[in-house]
Residue, then its C-alpha position, 0 to 999 in steps of 0.5 A: m623359259r624363265r622357270t627352266f632357267l631358274v631351276t637349272i641355276g638352283w640345281i647348279l647352286v645345290v650341286l656346287g654347294a654340296i661339293f664346296t661345303p666340306l672344303p677348308p675355310p677359303f672355300a667354305f661358302g658351300g653352305i650359302m650356295l646350298v641354301a640359295g639353291l634350295s631357296i630357288l628350287t623350292a620357289n620354282s619346283k614342286f618336286v623339290r618343295r615336296w621333297v623338302q616337306t617330307s624331309r622336314y616331316r621325317y627329320k625334326t633336326f632338319s626342320i629346326l635348321i631350316d627354320r633357323i636359317d629362314r629367320l637369318l636370311p634376307n627377305m628376298v631369299s626368305g620364305i623357304g620355311k613357309r613354303t616347305a612347312p611339314e604340316p601338309v605332309s602330316r595332314y596327308r598321312r593322317l587322312k590316308q590312315q583314316r581312309k585305311t581304317g574306315p569310319 
């Protein structure tokens, strides 16, 4: 029950953050909502965690941005960078490629 509630709150924050991000300065707190929502979702949803890992693997600038944001966040919200490190994706793809080519 608690996990479902947290995932719902996380998605609500991500959607509202995506809506509020391009608005003018009085409403420009969308980025904060977006980061908070992603942090909640990566802690409670395997699908979102893998999606962020794959995105960090494909887009290096996104990975750098996540690392910078992770250093600035308080410890309560921090950890999104560690949970979504792109290394497992690269390791999986390397192993998959080795299986295709064979020994």
